C-alpha positions, 0 to 999 in steps of 0.5 A, a space after each residue: 757869107 764867105 769866111 777867110 782864114 789866115 793870119 792878118 800880117 801874112 802878105 798873101 792874106 793881105 792881098 786876098 782881103 784887099 781883092 775881096 774888099 775891092 770886089 765887094 765880096 762879103 766875108 768874115 775874117 778869122 785870124 788863127 792867132 787872135 780867133 784861135 784854131 780848133 781841132 774840129 776846124 782842122 778836121 773839117 778842112 782835112 775832110 774837105 781838102 787833102 791835108 797835104 794841100 793844107 800843110 805848107 812845107 815851104 814855110 819857115 815854120 816847117 823848116 824849124 821842125 825836127 826831122 822826126 816831126 817832118 817824117 812819117 806824116 799821116 793826116 793825124 800827125 799833120 793836123 796835130 802839127 798844124 794845130 800846135 803851129 798854125 803857121 804851118 797852114 797854107 794861107 789864106 783859106 777861103 771857105 765859100 760854103 761849097 768849097 775851100 780855096 787854098 792860097 790866093 789867085 784872083 781868078 780862083 776867087 768867087 765874083 760874088 
């Protein structure tokens, strides 16, 4: 079964969930706010896909960070920022077991 990670009130997450439901694709939803987020989960994501892809530099949360927080990013620093502020993570993240799909585009999602 797939796992969809995100925040339930995010419009893109809502679109992904609707698409998965309409297409009869079984998934478990993991809300970063209510279900939590661990360092191990983020490290697993970063081991499977570049942390630069995970970090949403166009988010309001990113713009609210200080210049010091935004500068000299390393994987460790970015993971710490995302752990502290999960809204810095691009959403949704669909874990198919084989791969992570970041964001939502219907033609990138599995059909079963």
